[in-house]
C-alpha positions as YAML, in Angstrom:
chain: A
units: angstrom
residues:
- id: 1
  name: MET
  ca: [30.17, 25.68, -29.18]
- id: 2
  name: PRO
  ca: [26.89, 23.73, -29.61]
- id: 3
  name: LYS
  ca: [23.84, 25.00, -27.78]
- id: 4
  name: ARG
  ca: [22.19, 22.71, -25.27]
- id: 5
  name: ILE
  ca: [18.41, 22.72, -25.31]
- id: 6
  name: GLU
  ca: [16.50, 21.27, -22.39]
- id: 7
  name: THR
  ca: [12.79, 20.66, -22.33]
- id: 8
  name: LEU
  ca: [10.94, 21.00, -19.07]
- id: 9
  name: VAL
  ca: [7.52, 19.37, -18.93]
- id: 10
  name: MET
  ca: [5.35, 20.28, -15.99]
- id: 11
  name: HIS
  ca: [2.09, 18.58, -15.13]
- id: 12
  name: ASP
  ca: [-1.06, 20.60, -14.70]
- id: 13
  name: SER
  ca: [-4.56, 19.40, -13.91]
- id: 14
  name: SER
  ca: [-5.67, 19.53, -17.54]
- id: 15
  name: THR
  ca: [-2.94, 17.21, -18.87]
- id: 16
  name: PRO
  ca: [-4.01, 13.56, -18.65]
- id: 17
  name: VAL
  ca: [-1.61, 11.10, -17.06]
- id: 18
  name: LEU
  ca: [-2.07, 7.38, -17.61]
- id: 19
  name: GLY
  ca: [0.03, 4.96, -15.61]
- id: 20
  name: ASP
  ca: [2.75, 7.47, -14.65]
- id: 21
  name: THR
  ca: [3.65, 7.90, -18.32]
- id: 22
  name: MET
  ca: [3.74, 11.40, -19.74]
- id: 23
  name: LYS
  ca: [5.91, 12.75, -22.53]
- id: 24
  name: GLY
  ca: [5.40, 16.35, -23.54]
- id: 25
  name: GLY
  ca: [1.65, 16.31, -23.07]
- id: 26
  name: SER
  ca: [1.00, 13.23, -25.20]
- id: 27
  name: VAL
  ca: [-0.22, 10.10, -23.49]
- id: 28
  name: VAL
  ca: [1.33, 6.68, -24.05]
- id: 29
  name: VAL
  ca: [-0.79, 3.73, -22.94]
- id: 30
  name: THR
  ca: [1.29, 0.68, -22.19]
- id: 31
  name: THR
  ca: [-1.36, -1.91, -21.33]
- id: 32
  name: LEU
  ca: [-5.06, -2.49, -21.61]
- id: 33
  name: ASP
  ca: [-5.19, -2.70, -17.80]
- id: 34
  name: THR
  ca: [-3.93, 0.87, -17.53]
- id: 35
  name: LEU
  ca: [-6.56, 2.19, -19.91]
- id: 36
  name: ILE
  ca: [-9.46, 0.32, -18.28]
- id: 37
  name: ASN
  ca: [-8.39, 1.21, -14.74]
- id: 38
  name: GLN
  ca: [-8.02, 4.87, -15.70]
- id: 39
  name: ALA
  ca: [-11.55, 4.87, -17.10]
- id: 40
  name: ARG
  ca: [-12.96, 3.05, -14.07]
- id: 41
  name: SER
  ca: [-11.24, 5.27, -11.55]
- id: 42
  name: ASN
  ca: [-12.51, 8.47, -13.16]
- id: 43
  name: ALA
  ca: [-16.11, 7.27, -13.51]
- id: 44
  name: LEU
  ca: [-17.06, 5.90, -10.09]
- id: 45
  name: TRP
  ca: [-20.82, 5.74, -9.54]
- id: 46
  name: PRO
  ca: [-21.63, 5.79, -5.84]
- id: 47
  name: LEU
  ca: [-24.67, 4.14, -4.30]
- id: 48
  name: THR
  ca: [-26.37, 6.12, -1.57]
- id: 49
  name: PHE
  ca: [-26.69, 4.12, 1.62]
- id: 50
  name: GLY
  ca: [-27.21, 6.85, 4.20]
- id: 51
  name: LEU
  ca: [-28.17, 5.50, 7.60]
- id: 52
  name: ALA
  ca: [-27.67, 8.42, 10.01]
- id: 53
  name: CYS
  ca: [-26.11, 11.86, 10.39]
- id: 54
  name: CYS
  ca: [-23.12, 11.03, 8.14]
- id: 55
  name: ALA
  ca: [-25.54, 10.92, 5.21]
- id: 56
  name: ILE
  ca: [-26.02, 14.69, 5.47]
- id: 57
  name: GLU
  ca: [-22.26, 15.17, 5.12]
- id: 58
  name: MET
  ca: [-22.29, 12.75, 2.18]
- id: 59
  name: MET
  ca: [-24.96, 14.86, 0.47]
- id: 60
  name: CYS
  ca: [-22.83, 17.99, 0.98]
- id: 61
  name: THR
  ca: [-20.03, 16.53, -1.15]
- id: 62
  name: VAL
  ca: [-22.09, 16.94, -4.32]
- id: 63
  name: ALA
  ca: [-23.13, 20.50, -3.48]
- id: 64
  name: ALA
  ca: [-21.52, 23.50, -5.14]
- id: 65
  name: ARG
  ca: [-19.06, 24.17, -2.32]
- id: 66
  name: PHE
  ca: [-17.27, 20.80, -2.48]
- id: 67
  name: ASP
  ca: [-18.36, 19.52, -5.93]
- id: 68
  name: LEU
  ca: [-17.53, 15.82, -6.09]
- id: 69
  name: ALA
  ca: [-18.24, 16.06, -9.83]
- id: 70
  name: ARG
  ca: [-14.65, 17.23, -10.34]
- id: 71
  name: PHE
  ca: [-13.58, 13.65, -9.63]
- id: 72
  name: GLY
  ca: [-16.16, 11.92, -11.82]
- id: 73
  name: SER
  ca: [-18.45, 10.74, -9.01]
- id: 74
  name: GLU
  ca: [-21.33, 13.19, -9.13]
- id: 75
  name: ALA
  ca: [-24.00, 10.75, -10.25]
- id: 76
  name: PHE
  ca: [-25.28, 9.09, -7.08]
- id: 77
  name: ARG
  ca: [-27.28, 6.02, -8.05]
- id: 78
  name: ALA
  ca: [-30.47, 4.87, -6.39]
- id: 79
  name: THR
  ca: [-30.25, 1.30, -7.66]
- id: 80
  name: PRO
  ca: [-27.42, -1.14, -6.91]
- id: 81
  name: ARG
  ca: [-27.36, -2.46, -10.47]
- id: 82
  name: GLN
  ca: [-26.05, 0.88, -11.76]
- id: 83
  name: ALA
  ca: [-23.51, 1.57, -9.00]
- id: 84
  name: ASP
  ca: [-19.99, 0.35, -8.38]
- id: 85
  name: VAL
  ca: [-19.13, 2.15, -5.10]
- id: 86
  name: MET
  ca: [-21.22, 1.75, -1.95]
- id: 87
  name: ILE
  ca: [-20.80, 4.53, 0.60]
- id: 88
  name: ILE
  ca: [-22.02, 3.33, 3.99]
- id: 89
  name: ALA
  ca: [-22.74, 6.52, 5.93]
- id: 90
  name: GLY
  ca: [-23.85, 6.13, 9.53]
- id: 91
  name: ARG
  ca: [-24.48, 3.48, 12.14]
- id: 92
  name: LEU
  ca: [-25.35, 0.03, 10.83]
- id: 93
  name: SER
  ca: [-27.91, -1.80, 12.94]
- id: 94
  name: LYS
  ca: [-28.12, -5.59, 13.02]
- id: 95
  name: LYS
  ca: [-31.58, -5.36, 11.46]
- id: 96
  name: MET
  ca: [-30.18, -3.41, 8.52]
- id: 97
  name: ALA
  ca: [-27.10, -5.63, 8.01]
- id: 98
  name: PRO
  ca: [-28.87, -8.30, 5.88]
- id: 99
  name: VAL
  ca: [-30.35, -5.55, 3.69]
- id: 100
  name: LEU
  ca: [-26.89, -4.02, 3.25]
- id: 101
  name: ARG
  ca: [-25.47, -7.41, 2.25]
- id: 102
  name: GLN
  ca: [-28.31, -8.03, -0.22]
- id: 103
  name: ILE
  ca: [-27.77, -4.65, -1.88]
- id: 104
  name: TYR
  ca: [-24.02, -5.27, -2.00]
- id: 105
  name: ASP
  ca: [-24.60, -8.64, -3.68]
- id: 106
  name: GLN
  ca: [-26.80, -6.97, -6.33]
- id: 107
  name: MET
  ca: [-24.01, -4.61, -7.39]
- id: 108
  name: PRO
  ca: [-22.10, -5.69, -10.51]
- id: 109
  name: GLU
  ca: [-18.39, -6.53, -10.39]
- id: 110
  name: PRO
  ca: [-16.02, -4.78, -9.84]
- id: 111
  name: LYS
  ca: [-17.41, -3.08, -6.76]
- id: 112
  name: TRP
  ca: [-15.91, -1.13, -3.90]
- id: 113
  name: VAL
  ca: [-17.07, 0.02, -0.45]
- id: 114
  name: ILE
  ca: [-16.32, 3.21, 1.49]
- id: 115
  name: SER
  ca: [-17.16, 3.13, 5.21]
- id: 116
  name: MET
  ca: [-17.94, 6.69, 6.24]
- id: 117
  name: GLY
  ca: [-17.82, 7.77, 9.87]
- id: 118
  name: ALA
  ca: [-16.88, 6.23, 13.18]
- id: 119
  name: CYS
  ca: [-20.21, 4.39, 13.51]
- id: 120
  name: ALA
  ca: [-19.94, 2.59, 10.18]
- id: 121
  name: SER
  ca: [-16.24, 1.86, 10.64]
- id: 122
  name: SER
  ca: [-16.16, 0.63, 14.24]
- id: 123
  name: GLY
  ca: [-19.57, 1.06, 15.85]
- id: 124
  name: GLY
  ca: [-18.67, 4.48, 17.22]
- id: 125
  name: VAL
  ca: [-20.14, 5.33, 20.61]
- id: 126
  name: TYR
  ca: [-22.82, 2.67, 20.15]
- id: 127
  name: ASN
  ca: [-21.20, -0.34, 21.81]
- id: 128
  name: ASN
  ca: [-24.38, -2.32, 22.34]
- id: 129
  name: TYR
  ca: [-26.29, -5.35, 21.09]
- id: 130
  name: ALA
  ca: [-28.18, -3.52, 18.32]
- id: 131
  name: ILE
  ca: [-25.31, -1.96, 16.33]
- id: 132
  name: VAL
  ca: [-22.83, -3.83, 14.14]
- id: 133
  name: GLN
  ca: [-19.32, -3.01, 15.35]
- id: 134
  name: GLY
  ca: [-17.93, -2.19, 11.91]
- id: 135
  name: ALA
  ca: [-19.38, -2.59, 8.43]
- id: 136
  name: ASP
  ca: [-16.45, -4.85, 7.53]
- id: 137
  name: GLN
  ca: [-18.23, -7.63, 9.41]
- id: 138
  name: VAL
  ca: [-20.93, -7.59, 6.71]
- id: 139
  name: VAL
  ca: [-19.18, -6.48, 3.50]
- id: 140
  name: PRO
  ca: [-15.50, -6.04, 2.58]
- id: 141
  name: VAL
  ca: [-14.52, -2.38, 3.04]
- id: 142
  name: ASP
  ca: [-11.90, -0.74, 0.82]
- id: 143
  name: VAL
  ca: [-11.56, 2.75, 2.36]
- id: 144
  name: TYR
  ca: [-12.41, 3.95, 5.87]
- id: 145
  name: VAL
  ca: [-13.29, 7.60, 6.56]
- id: 146
  name: PRO
  ca: [-12.75, 8.55, 10.22]
- id: 147
  name: GLY
  ca: [-14.68, 11.20, 12.10]
- id: 148
  name: CYS
  ca: [-17.98, 11.81, 13.81]
- id: 149
  name: PRO
  ca: [-19.34, 13.03, 11.46]
- id: 150
  name: PRO
  ca: [-16.56, 13.29, 8.90]
- id: 151
  name: SER
  ca: [-16.42, 16.43, 6.83]
- id: 152
  name: PRO
  ca: [-17.34, 16.37, 3.12]
- id: 153
  name: ASP
  ca: [-13.74, 16.94, 2.14]
- id: 154
  name: ALA
  ca: [-12.76, 13.83, 4.13]
- id: 155
  name: LEU
  ca: [-15.14, 11.83, 1.93]
- id: 156
  name: MET
  ca: [-13.65, 13.47, -1.15]
- id: 157
  name: TYR
  ca: [-10.19, 12.41, 0.06]
- id: 158
  name: ALA
  ca: [-11.51, 8.86, 0.46]
- id: 159
  name: VAL
  ca: [-12.81, 8.93, -3.13]
- id: 160
  name: ILE
  ca: [-9.35, 10.04, -4.31]
- id: 161
  name: LYS
  ca: [-7.76, 7.19, -2.33]
- id: 162
  name: LEU
  ca: [-10.23, 4.74, -3.87]
- id: 163
  name: GLN
  ca: [-9.40, 6.07, -7.34]
- id: 164
  name: ASN
  ca: [-5.72, 5.42, -6.67]
- id: 165
  name: LYS
  ca: [-6.56, 1.90, -5.53]
- id: 166
  name: VAL
  ca: [-8.61, 1.24, -8.67]
- id: 167
  name: LYS
  ca: [-5.76, 2.48, -10.88]
- id: 168
  name: ARG
  ca: [-3.40, -0.07, -9.30]
- id: 169
  name: GLN
  ca: [-5.68, -3.08, -9.86]
- id: 170
  name: SER
  ca: [-4.92, -5.53, -12.62]
- id: 171
  name: MET
  ca: [-7.09, -7.77, -14.75]
- id: 172
  name: ARG
  ca: [-5.61, -11.24, -14.82]
- id: 173
  name: THR
  ca: [-7.49, -12.68, -17.76]
- id: 174
  name: THR
  ca: [-9.58, -11.41, -20.62]
- id: 175
  name: LYS
  ca: [-12.54, -13.22, -19.08]
- id: 176
  name: GLN
  ca: [-12.44, -10.75, -16.18]
- id: 177
  name: LEU
  ca: [-12.54, -7.86, -18.64]
- id: 178
  name: ASN
  ca: [-15.92, -9.00, -20.04]
- id: 179
  name: LEU
  ca: [-14.98, -7.41, -23.36]
- id: 180
  name: ILE
  ca: [-14.20, -10.48, -25.44]
- id: 181
  name: GLU
  ca: [-16.48, -13.43, -25.84]
- id: 182
  name: LEU
  ca: [-14.21, -16.43, -25.43]
- id: 183
  name: LYS
  ca: [-16.39, -19.12, -27.01]
- id: 184
  name: PRO
  ca: [-18.08, -18.88, -30.39]
- id: 185
  name: ARG
  ca: [-21.83, -18.72, -30.56]
- id: 186
  name: SER
  ca: [-23.65, -21.87, -31.52]
- id: 187
  name: PHE
  ca: [-26.61, -21.66, -33.83]
- id: 188
  name: GLU
  ca: [-29.66, -23.87, -33.53]
- id: 189
  name: GLU
  ca: [-29.87, -26.61, -36.08]
- id: 190
  name: THR
  ca: [-33.19, -26.81, -37.88]
- id: 191
  name: ALA
  ca: [-34.27, -30.16, -39.24]
...
């Protein structure tokens, strides 16, 4: 009687998984989109935009107790040209809204926004003329973090949700990838 051998492959945190494809620990990449989105999702560089008490909770996420570095987002950037995730933490006043939009416009594509806290997401308890009733009126928001103030692990959960969203995105053309120059260079003619 022939023996039947079955192989059981279990996933642990040290085995990489790209695009839900895993065979015995080796990784099979099916598309360039999958590879680029995997790299982007595991190397998010947040921009600090702390406006109120939620900023203290945002700072706690990179401390030793919560350690956001496990998810590839430990390097908070101070300049918008080096960041791809804006975390809006706290109440957004109408005076600060144009500054927020200007900083968002300076960020390179692709860029994402996390609205942290009840004040940034919906105005919170500040229902008056001076506070913007939701950051989505100024910039497009990808992930909302509820709470007043939300805990650091709630922000970490939002980063995980954003990573999942980035992994599902697709590049439609090679022009969006910015990897291949589509037109040949022209050299100056000297007479």
